[in-house]
C-alpha positions in Angstrom: -51.4 -15.6 -19.1 -50.7 -14.8 -15.7 -52.2 -11.9 -14.2 -50.1 -8.8 -13.5 -49.4 -8.6 -9.7 -50.3 -5.1 -8.1 -47.3 -3.3 -7.3 -48.1 -0.4 -5.1 -44.7 1.5 -5.9 -45.4 1.1 -9.6 -48.7 2.8 -8.8 -46.9 5.7 -7.1 -44.7 6.2 -9.9 -47.3 6.3 -12.2 -49.1 8.9 -10.2 -46.1 10.7 -9.5 -45.0 11.2 -13.0 -48.3 12.4 -14.3 -48.6 15.3 -11.9 -45.0 16.1 -12.3 -45.7 16.2 -16.3 -48.6 18.5 -15.5 -47.0 20.8 -13.6 -44.3 21.0 -16.2 -41.4 19.5 -14.6 -38.7 17.8 -16.2 -37.8 13.9 -15.4 -34.5 15.8 -14.3 -36.7 18.1 -11.7 -38.6 15.1 -9.8 -35.8 12.3 -10.7 -35.1 12.1 -7.0 -38.8 11.5 -5.7 -38.8 8.2 -8.1 -36.1 6.5 -5.4 -35.8 6.4 -1.6 -33.0 8.0 0.1 -32.4 4.9 2.0 -34.0 1.3 2.0 -33.2 -0.8 4.7 -33.8 -4.4 5.0 -33.1 -6.5 8.3 -33.6 -10.0 9.5 -35.1 -10.1 13.2 -34.4 -13.3 14.9 -36.4 -14.0 18.3 -36.8 -16.8 20.9 -40.3 -18.1 20.4 -42.1 -18.8 23.7 -41.3 -22.9 23.0 -37.8 -22.1 22.9 -37.2 -22.4 19.4 -35.6 -19.3 17.0 -37.7 -17.9 14.6 -36.4 -15.0 12.2 -38.6 -12.5 10.8 -37.8 -10.0 8.3 -38.4 -6.3 8.7 -37.8 -3.1 6.6 -37.3 0.6 7.1 -37.3 3.1 4.1 -36.6 6.7 4.2 -37.9 8.3 1.0 -37.0 12.1 1.1 -35.6 14.4 3.9 -35.7 17.5 1.8 -38.3 19.3 4.0 -37.5 17.9 7.3 -36.7 14.4 9.5 -38.5 11.1 8.0 -42.0 10.6 9.2 -43.8 7.2 8.9 -45.6 4.3 10.6 -44.8 0.6 11.2 -47.1 -2.3 10.2 -47.1 -5.7 10.9 -48.5 -7.7 8.5 -48.3 -11.1 6.9 -47.8 -9.7 3.2 -45.6 -6.8 4.1 -42.9 -6.5 1.6 -40.0 -4.2 0.3 -42.3 -2.5 -2.3 -45.3 -2.2 -0.3 -42.7 -0.1 2.4 -41.5 1.6 -0.7 -44.4 3.3 -1.9 -45.9 4.1 1.7 -42.8 5.9 2.3 -43.3 7.9 -0.8 -46.9 8.5 -0.1 -45.5 10.1 3.5 -43.6 12.5 1.7 -46.4 13.8 -0.5 -48.9 13.6 2.4 -46.5 15.8 4.7 -46.0 18.0 2.2 -49.6 18.6 1.1 -50.7 19.5 4.7 -47.4 21.5 4.8 -45.5 20.2 7.8 -41.8 20.2 8.1 -41.4 16.0 7.8 -40.1 14.1 4.9 -41.7 10.4 4.2 -40.8 7.3 6.0 -42.3 3.7 6.3 -41.5 0.5 8.4 -42.7 -2.7 8.5 -42.3 -6.7 9.9 -43.4 -9.6 7.7 -45.5 -11.2 10.4 -49.0 -12.1 11.3 -49.1 -10.6 15.0 -52.4 -12.6 15.8 -50.1 -15.8 16.0 -47.9 -14.4 18.2 -48.0 -14.2 22.1 -47.4 -10.7 23.6 -44.3 -11.7 24.9 -43.0 -12.7 21.6 -44.4 -9.3 20.2 -42.5 -7.5 22.7 -39.1 -9.3 21.8 -39.9 -8.6 18.1 -40.4 -5.2 18.5 -37.5 -4.7 20.5 -35.3 -6.8 18.1 -36.4 -4.9 15.2 -36.0 -1.7 17.2 -32.4 -2.3 17.7 -31.9 -3.0 13.8 -33.2 0.2 12.8 -31.6 2.0 15.6 -28.7 3.7 13.6 -31.1 5.6 11.2 -33.9 6.6 13.5 -34.1 9.5 15.9 -36.2 12.4 16.9 -34.2 14.7 14.8 -33.6 11.7 11.7 -36.5 9.5 11.4 -39.7 9.3 13.9 -41.9 6.0 13.7 -45.7 5.6 14.5 -48.1 3.3 14.5 -49.9 1.7 11.4 -51.5 -1.5 10.5 -51.7 -3.8 13.3 -49.6 -1.9 15.4 -50.4 0.7 18.3 -49.3 3.1 21.1 -48.1 0.0 23.3 -45.7 -1.3 20.4 -44.5 2.8 20.2 -43.8 2.7 23.8 -41.4 -0.5 23.6 -39.5 1.1 20.4 -39.2 4.2 22.7 -38.0 2.2 25.6 -35.3 0.2 23.7 -34.0 3.1 21.9 -34.0 5.2 24.9 -32.0 2.5 27.0 -29.3 2.6 24.1 -29.2 6.3 24.4 -29.0 6.3 28.1 -32.0 8.4 28.9 -35.5 8.8 28.0 -36.1 9.9 24.3 -39.8 10.3 24.3 -39.7 12.0 20.5 -38.3 9.0 18.8 -41.9 8.0 18.4 -45.4 9.5 17.9 -49.0 7.8 18.9 -47.4 6.6 22.0 -49.6 6.3 25.3 -50.5 9.6 27.0 -49.1 8.9 30.3 -45.4 8.5 28.8 -45.4 11.7 26.4 -48.2 11.0 23.9 -50.7 13.6 22.4 -54.4 13.7 23.4 -56.4 13.2 20.0 -53.4 11.4 18.4 -55.5 8.4 18.5 -58.7 9.6 16.8 -56.6 12.1 14.7 -56.5 10.2 11.4 -60.3 9.3 11.3 -61.2 12.7 12.9 -59.2 14.5 9.5 -61.2 12.1 7.2 -64.4 13.5 8.7 -63.3 17.3 8.1 -62.3 16.1 4.4 -65.5 14.3 4.0 -67.9 17.3 4.8 -65.6 20.1 2.7 -66.1 17.6 -0.3 -69.6 17.0 0.2 -70.3 21.0 0.4 -68.4 21.2 -2.6 -70.4 18.6 -4.4 -73.9 19.7 -3.1 -74.3 16.4 -1.3 -76.3 17.2 2.1 -74.9 15.7 4.9 -78.2 15.2 7.0 -79.5 12.7 3.8 -76.2 11.3 2.9 -75.6 7.3 3.2 -72.0 6.7 4.0 -70.5 3.6 4.0 -67.0 2.4 5.6 -64.8 -0.3 4.4 -62.5 -1.0 7.4 -63.6 -0.6 11.3 -60.0 -0.3 12.8 -59.0 2.7 14.3 -59.4 4.9 11.5 -62.7 3.5 9.8 -64.2 3.1 13.5 -63.5 6.3 14.4 -64.7 8.4 11.4 -67.9 6.2 11.6 -68.4 7.0 15.1 -67.9 10.6 14.4 -70.5 10.8 11.5 -73.1 8.7 13.8 -72.4 11.1 16.3 -73.1 14.3 14.1 -76.5 12.4 12.7 -75.2 11.1 9.8 -76.4 7.7 8.3 -73.9 5.2 8.2 -75.4 2.5 5.8 -72.2 -0.4 5.7 -69.4 -1.0 7.4 -67.0 -4.2 7.2 -64.0 -5.7 8.5 -61.5 -8.3 7.1 -64.3 -11.2 7.4 -66.9 -9.1 5.5 -69.6 -6.5 6.1 -72.7 -5.4 7.5 -75.6 -3.2 5.6 -78.9 -1.3 7.0 -80.5 1.1 4.7 -81.7 2.9 7.4 -78.2 3.3 9.2 -76.0 1.2 11.7 -75.7 1.3 15.3 -72.1 2.4 14.9 -71.4 2.6 18.9 -72.9 -0.9 19.3 -70.7 -2.4 16.4 -67.5 -0.7 17.7 -68.5 -2.4 21.2 -69.0 -5.6 20.1 -65.5 -5.6 18.2 -63.7 -4.3 20.9 -64.5 -7.4 22.7 -62.3 -9.2 19.8 -65.2 -10.1 17.8 -65.3 -10.4 14.1 -68.6 -8.6 12.0 -69.4 -12.3 10.6 -70.7 -12.8 14.0 -72.4 -9.6 14.4 -76.4 -9.9 14.8 -78.7 -7.1 14.9 -82.7 -6.6 13.4 -82.7 -5.2 9.7 -79.0 -5.9 9.5 -77.8 -7.9 6.6 -74.2 -9.5 5.9 -72.5 -8.5 2.9 -69.0 -9.1 1.4 -66.3 -6.5 1.2 -66.5 -6.3 -2.6 -70.5 -5.9 -1.9 -69.9 -2.9 0.5 -67.5 -1.1 -2.1 -70.3 -1.5 -4.8 -73.6 -0.9 -2.1 -76.0 1.9 -2.7 -74.2 5.2 -1.0 -73.4 8.3 -1.4 -69.9 8.5 0.1 -67.6 5.7 0.1 -64.7 5.6 2.7 -62.1 2.7 2.0 -60.4 2.7 5.2 -58.7 -0.9 5.2 -55.5 -2.0 2.7 -54.3 -0.9 -0.4 -55.5 -2.0 -3.9 -59.6 -2.2 -2.9 -60.8 -0.4 -5.7 -59.8 -1.8 -8.8 -60.4 -1.8 -12.3 -62.9 -5.0 -11.6 -65.2 -3.0 -9.1 -64.7 0.5 -10.2 -67.2 0.4 -13.0 -70.1 -1.0 -10.3 -69.4 1.5 -7.8 -72.7 3.8 -6.8 -71.3 6.5 -4.6 -71.0 9.8 -5.8 -67.7 10.9 -3.5 -64.9 8.4 -2.2 -62.7 9.6 0.6 -59.6 7.5 0.7 -58.8 6.8 4.5 -56.5 4.0 3.7 -53.0 4.3 1.8 -53.4 3.6 -1.8 -56.8 2.0 -1.9 -57.3 3.0 -5.4 -55.5 1.8 -8.7 -54.4 3.8 -11.3 -56.9 1.9 -13.7 -59.3 2.1 -11.1 -58.8 6.4 -11.2 -59.3 6.5 -14.9 -62.8 4.4 -14.9 -64.0 6.6 -11.8 -62.9 10.0 -13.0 -64.7 9.0 -16.6 -67.8 8.2 -14.6 -67.8 11.5 -13.2 -67.4 10.1 -9.1 -65.0 12.5 -7.1 -62.0 11.1 -5.6 -60.4 12.7 -2.4 -56.7 11.1 -2.2 -55.3 9.5 0.6 -52.2 12.2 0.7 -55.0 14.8 1.9 -57.8 12.8 3.4 -55.9 10.6 6.0 -53.2 13.0 6.9 -54.8 13.8 10.1 -53.0 11.2 11.9 -49.5 12.6 10.8 -50.4 15.9 11.9 -51.1 15.5 15.3 -48.2 13.1 15.1 -46.1 16.5 14.5 -48.3 18.1 17.1 -47.1 15.5 19.6 -43.3 15.7 18.5 -43.2 19.5 18.7 -44.7 18.8 22.4 -42.3 16.2 23.2 -39.1 18.0 22.1 -40.2 21.2 23.9 -41.6 19.6 26.7 -45.1 21.3 26.4 -48.4 19.7 26.6 -51.5 20.8 24.6 -55.2 20.3 25.6 -57.7 18.4 23.4 -59.5 21.3 22.2 -56.2 22.9 21.1 -55.0 19.8 19.3 -58.3 19.6 17.2 -58.8 23.1 16.5 -54.9 23.1 15.3 -56.0 20.0 13.3 -59.0 21.3 11.8 -57.1 24.6 10.7 -54.5 22.8 9.1 -56.5 20.1 7.3 -59.1 23.0 5.9 -56.1 25.0 4.7 -54.7 22.0 2.9 -58.1 20.9 1.3 -58.8 24.5 -0.1 -55.3 24.9 -1.5 -55.9 21.6 -3.4 -59.4 22.3 -4.4 -58.5 25.7 -5.7 -55.6 24.1 -7.8 -58.0 21.3 -9.3 -60.5 24.2 -10.4 -57.8 26.2 -11.8 -56.0 23.4 -13.5 -58.9 21.3 -14.4 -57.6 18.4 -13.1 -58.8 15.5 -10.2 -58.3 16.2 -6.6 -55.5 13.7 -6.7 -53.6 15.5 -9.6 -53.7 18.8 -7.6 -52.9 17.3 -4.4 -50.0 15.6 -5.6 -49.2 18.8 -7.3 -48.9 20.7 -4.3 -46.8 18.2 -2.8 -44.4 17.8 -5.5 -43.6 21.4 -5.8 -43.1 22.0 -2.5 -40.5 19.0 -2.2 -39.0 19.9 -5.5 -38.6 23.4 -4.2 -37.3 22.2 -1.1 -34.5 20.2 -2.7 -33.6 23.4 -5.4 -33.2 25.8 -2.3 -30.5 23.3 -0.9 -28.4 23.0 -3.6 -30.0 19.8 -5.2 -28.2 16.7 -6.3 -26.2 19.0 -8.9 -24.3 20.6 -6.0 -22.7 17.1 -4.8 -20.6 16.8 -7.8 
């Protein structure tokens, strides 16, 4: 019998149904959230450096605009597909709602391994993709941002292409741009910083002393790397980190700045050597001896295969959708607390919102103001979710979805809902 393929959109629908029912909603109340408002699939033909033409597949999905313009990143990954992008767009809707910023959710992707393209090919790919999705994006419609394998430079190419078509510079069409062309200070570190804000709150609520906590971080990209370094700088012990080649473990704590410096030179962790540091697999990282586990890689990392072996007391989801529905049930039955992605990793979209506000109002804020506002919004969201989880005796994931779904469905009703359209 063939193994059932993991479908992130089915995973999202399962959690949506469960939390909507916990709110006492009928299917009619939340039916619109089960379907994206708009799904765009595009072909992206580009001329390669050798003169040949290659056609790539791209996507942009807008899940919900009930609470404002759609918002969400663009990822370049060889495994990207429509189901993944649809799930990510829905998670963005819930994420924006749970931290109560006036956005809906969207997501984009190109099925490509960017490591196999030259910089010139990536520029051509990005510009052509932008022209394909141009009719549905804009600062008051849908605002892309960086995601897996994209960065501020890619956002600059998108902004420039969009601006060429409009005839004037439109910095608000994307967020996560370089600071020199309208980006916000603090944006690059925002998701990782938000993860640490939530992690400290969860530790406090669960009587875990950060001074003695062992922390494991799966994924040393922008989010995981930033979070690991903030923990390290605050005196916490980060015992394990990993990338796609494998992980490192040291019971006494790893030298995070040294590791980040090493990988910034395009090195991978399987090549890293230091005293008392042991090489481990990603599965060994997820199941290693630690108090706090932070999955900050891709979705579907904590599954029913490894959930029973996890030793952490607390899981803070820094990646989108890292835990399957089946794994969630196992972790809950074992008393392991999971703080969901739509709350834990919302720091990025919060500071993206700050960047957008600065762009459309022609303002600039300093780093202290950005980080102070980020902290305030993340703490408010955490306290609302935590209070509801205690009141209703549900998991933090259920509570976060309940907060988000209530806000989105309320917005839909206030706008007249689907019934008023005939």
